[in-house]
FITOR-713750 format. One record per residue (C-alpha): x, y, z; residue number from 1; residue in three letters. Coordinates in pm, whole numbers. Example, Ala and Ser with C-alpha at 12.3 -4.5 7.8 and 13.67 -1.06 7.14 Angstrom:
2
<pt xx="1230" yy="-450" zz="780" pos="1" code="ALA"/>
<pt xx="1367" yy="-106" zz="714" pos="2" code="SER"/>
// end
This chain:
128
<pt xx="-2234" yy="-379" zz="2976" pos="1" code="MET"/>
<pt xx="-2466" yy="-90" zz="2825" pos="2" code="ASP"/>
<pt xx="-2583" yy="175" zz="3063" pos="3" code="VAL"/>
<pt xx="-2780" yy="398" zz="2846" pos="4" code="SER"/>
<pt xx="-3083" yy="320" zz="2598" pos="5" code="ALA"/>
<pt xx="-2955" yy="565" zz="2344" pos="6" code="SER"/>
<pt xx="-2764" yy="460" zz="2080" pos="7" code="ARG"/>
<pt xx="-2432" yy="366" zz="2204" pos="8" code="PRO"/>
<pt xx="-2160" yy="610" zz="2066" pos="9" code="ARG"/>
<pt xx="-1882" yy="538" zz="2306" pos="10" code="VAL"/>
<pt xx="-1695" yy="194" zz="2393" pos="11" code="LEU"/>
<pt xx="-1496" yy="192" zz="2690" pos="12" code="VAL"/>
<pt xx="-1217" yy="-61" zz="2739" pos="13" code="ILE"/>
<pt xx="-1082" yy="-111" zz="3067" pos="14" code="GLY"/>
<pt xx="-1029" yy="-374" zz="3348" pos="15" code="LEU"/>
<pt xx="-1277" yy="-566" zz="3546" pos="16" code="ASP"/>
<pt xx="-1213" yy="-482" zz="3884" pos="17" code="PRO"/>
<pt xx="-1401" yy="-838" zz="4002" pos="18" code="TYR"/>
<pt xx="-1121" yy="-1004" zz="3770" pos="19" code="ARG"/>
<pt xx="-831" yy="-863" zz="3860" pos="20" code="VAL"/>
<pt xx="-611" yy="-1072" zz="4107" pos="21" code="PRO"/>
<pt xx="-469" yy="-990" zz="4428" pos="22" code="GLY"/>
<pt xx="-580" yy="-924" zz="4788" pos="23" code="PRO"/>
<pt xx="-778" yy="-606" zz="4760" pos="24" code="TRP"/>
<pt xx="-1131" yy="-486" zz="4776" pos="25" code="ASP"/>
<pt xx="-1241" yy="-453" zz="4423" pos="26" code="PRO"/>
<pt xx="-1582" yy="-302" zz="4522" pos="27" code="GLU"/>
<pt xx="-1493" yy="73" zz="4554" pos="28" code="PRO"/>
<pt xx="-1323" yy="43" zz="4212" pos="29" code="VAL"/>
<pt xx="-1647" yy="-123" zz="4057" pos="30" code="ALA"/>
<pt xx="-1855" yy="139" zz="4243" pos="31" code="GLU"/>
<pt xx="-1648" yy="422" zz="4070" pos="32" code="ALA"/>
<pt xx="-1676" yy="234" zz="3738" pos="33" code="VAL"/>
<pt xx="-2061" yy="234" zz="3765" pos="34" code="ARG"/>
<pt xx="-2035" yy="605" zz="3871" pos="35" code="ARG"/>
<pt xx="-1821" yy="687" zz="3569" pos="36" code="GLY"/>
<pt xx="-2049" yy="510" zz="3335" pos="37" code="LEU"/>
<pt xx="-2364" yy="664" zz="3476" pos="38" code="ALA"/>
<pt xx="-2242" yy="991" zz="3369" pos="39" code="ARG"/>
<pt xx="-2269" yy="897" zz="2980" pos="40" code="PHE"/>
<pt xx="-2660" yy="853" zz="3075" pos="41" code="ALA"/>
<pt xx="-2668" yy="1208" zz="3248" pos="42" code="GLU"/>
<pt xx="-2579" yy="1349" zz="2949" pos="43" code="HIS"/>
<pt xx="-2747" yy="1135" zz="2724" pos="44" code="GLY"/>
<pt xx="-2463" yy="976" zz="2524" pos="45" code="VAL"/>
<pt xx="-2487" yy="597" zz="2477" pos="46" code="GLY"/>
<pt xx="-2200" yy="387" zz="2592" pos="47" code="VAL"/>
<pt xx="-2092" yy="25" zz="2639" pos="48" code="ARG"/>
<pt xx="-1812" yy="-113" zz="2840" pos="49" code="ALA"/>
<pt xx="-1599" yy="-403" zz="2752" pos="50" code="CYS"/>
<pt xx="-1430" yy="-497" zz="3082" pos="51" code="LEU"/>
<pt xx="-1127" yy="-690" zz="3038" pos="52" code="LEU"/>
<pt xx="-1003" yy="-986" zz="3328" pos="53" code="GLY"/>
<pt xx="-691" yy="-1035" zz="3437" pos="54" code="LEU"/>
<pt xx="-726" yy="-1376" zz="3640" pos="55" code="GLU"/>
<pt xx="-649" yy="-1643" zz="3425" pos="56" code="ASP"/>
<pt xx="-360" yy="-1516" zz="3214" pos="57" code="GLY"/>
<pt xx="-540" yy="-1574" zz="2891" pos="58" code="ASP"/>
<pt xx="-397" yy="-1254" zz="2685" pos="59" code="GLU"/>
<pt xx="-534" yy="-1401" zz="2375" pos="60" code="ALA"/>
<pt xx="-894" yy="-1425" zz="2517" pos="61" code="GLU"/>
<pt xx="-893" yy="-1054" zz="2638" pos="62" code="ARG"/>
<pt xx="-741" yy="-951" zz="2290" pos="63" code="VAL"/>
<pt xx="-1037" yy="-1146" zz="2139" pos="64" code="ALA"/>
<pt xx="-1286" yy="-999" zz="2384" pos="65" code="GLN"/>
<pt xx="-1186" yy="-623" zz="2308" pos="66" code="ALA"/>
<pt xx="-1183" yy="-704" zz="1890" pos="67" code="ALA"/>
<pt xx="-1523" yy="-830" zz="1931" pos="68" code="ARG"/>
<pt xx="-1672" yy="-544" zz="2105" pos="69" code="ALA"/>
<pt xx="-1496" yy="-289" zz="1844" pos="70" code="LEU"/>
<pt xx="-1635" yy="-463" zz="1584" pos="71" code="ARG"/>
<pt xx="-1994" yy="-477" zz="1707" pos="72" code="ASN"/>
<pt xx="-2079" yy="-154" zz="1657" pos="73" code="HIS"/>
<pt xx="-1939" yy="189" zz="1464" pos="74" code="PRO"/>
<pt xx="-1793" yy="373" zz="1775" pos="75" code="TRP"/>
<pt xx="-1747" yy="738" zz="1777" pos="76" code="GLU"/>
<pt xx="-1503" yy="726" zz="2049" pos="77" code="CYS"/>
<pt xx="-1322" yy="483" zz="2237" pos="78" code="VAL"/>
<pt xx="-1186" yy="533" zz="2592" pos="79" code="VAL"/>
<pt xx="-909" yy="324" zz="2701" pos="80" code="VAL"/>
<pt xx="-895" yy="306" zz="3095" pos="81" code="GLY"/>
<pt xx="-618" yy="418" zz="3325" pos="82" code="GLY"/>
<pt xx="-570" yy="63" zz="3459" pos="83" code="GLY"/>
<pt xx="-452" yy="-68" zz="3104" pos="84" code="LEU"/>
<pt xx="-213" yy="241" zz="3042" pos="85" code="ARG"/>
<pt xx="-58" yy="282" zz="3377" pos="86" code="THR"/>
<pt xx="59" yy="-24" zz="3477" pos="87" code="HIS"/>
<pt xx="419" yy="-138" zz="3321" pos="88" code="ASP"/>
<pt xx="313" yy="-504" zz="3327" pos="89" code="ASP"/>
<pt xx="13" yy="-450" zz="3121" pos="90" code="LEU"/>
<pt xx="189" yy="-228" zz="2834" pos="91" code="LEU"/>
<pt xx="154" yy="-529" zz="2560" pos="92" code="GLU"/>
<pt xx="-207" yy="-540" zz="2621" pos="93" code="LEU"/>
<pt xx="-226" yy="-198" zz="2611" pos="94" code="PHE"/>
<pt xx="-21" yy="-179" zz="2277" pos="95" code="GLU"/>
<pt xx="-267" yy="-460" zz="2142" pos="96" code="GLN"/>
<pt xx="-580" yy="-271" zz="2268" pos="97" code="VAL"/>
<pt xx="-476" yy="79" zz="2076" pos="98" code="VAL"/>
<pt xx="-396" yy="-138" zz="1764" pos="99" code="ASP"/>
<pt xx="-745" yy="-306" zz="1790" pos="100" code="LEU"/>
<pt xx="-887" yy="34" zz="1787" pos="101" code="VAL"/>
<pt xx="-682" yy="171" zz="1486" pos="102" code="ARG"/>
<pt xx="-781" yy="-191" zz="1281" pos="103" code="ARG"/>
<pt xx="-1151" yy="-224" zz="1378" pos="104" code="HIS"/>
<pt xx="-1281" yy="141" zz="1488" pos="105" code="ALA"/>
<pt xx="-1067" yy="342" zz="1234" pos="106" code="PRO"/>
<pt xx="-1325" yy="659" zz="1243" pos="107" code="GLY"/>
<pt xx="-1339" yy="655" zz="1626" pos="108" code="ALA"/>
<pt xx="-1155" yy="902" zz="1834" pos="109" code="ALA"/>
<pt xx="-926" yy="747" zz="2085" pos="110" code="ILE"/>
<pt xx="-947" yy="902" zz="2438" pos="111" code="ALA"/>
<pt xx="-766" yy="820" zz="2778" pos="112" code="PHE"/>
<pt xx="-914" yy="836" zz="3128" pos="113" code="SER"/>
<pt xx="-725" yy="845" zz="3425" pos="114" code="SER"/>
<pt xx="-984" yy="718" zz="3673" pos="115" code="ALA"/>
<pt xx="-1326" yy="577" zz="3648" pos="116" code="PRO"/>
<pt xx="-1495" yy="876" zz="3754" pos="117" code="GLU"/>
<pt xx="-1327" yy="1085" zz="3462" pos="118" code="ASP"/>
<pt xx="-1425" yy="850" zz="3169" pos="119" code="THR"/>
<pt xx="-1693" yy="1063" zz="3042" pos="120" code="TYR"/>
<pt xx="-1479" yy="1375" zz="3046" pos="121" code="GLU"/>
<pt xx="-1233" yy="1194" zz="2833" pos="122" code="ALA"/>
<pt xx="-1491" yy="1118" zz="2584" pos="123" code="ALA"/>
<pt xx="-1644" yy="1444" zz="2586" pos="124" code="ALA"/>
<pt xx="-1325" yy="1592" zz="2462" pos="125" code="ARG"/>
<pt xx="-1385" yy="1424" zz="2140" pos="126" code="TRP"/>
<pt xx="-1771" yy="1373" zz="2103" pos="127" code="ILE"/>
<pt xx="-1924" yy="1715" zz="2248" pos="128" code="GLU"/>
// end
């Protein structure tokens, strides 16, 4: 998901709310993600999102998806979403994502958001 016409500087890696299993309504979270990413455009900062799904249990594919996104562009900052950080059952995936950033985007700052709406603020601590 590319939400800005300017050169992308920030990659956001998080969970795709439509691809997280469970009996819940993903739309409020998806809308929060859209609002959070729109803040980058408001500030003239290019951003791309890599949203990972959990529905199929294929962790190797999730890791490969994140690696492709990281290799796709020289990022100034990579923001790892709170959904990956705050769930104990996703600890291994979180560790793998952080290691991928270290290997594939060694010059990028690593930032952590706690909610979809504060994604821009997390990146801005490093790029502004």
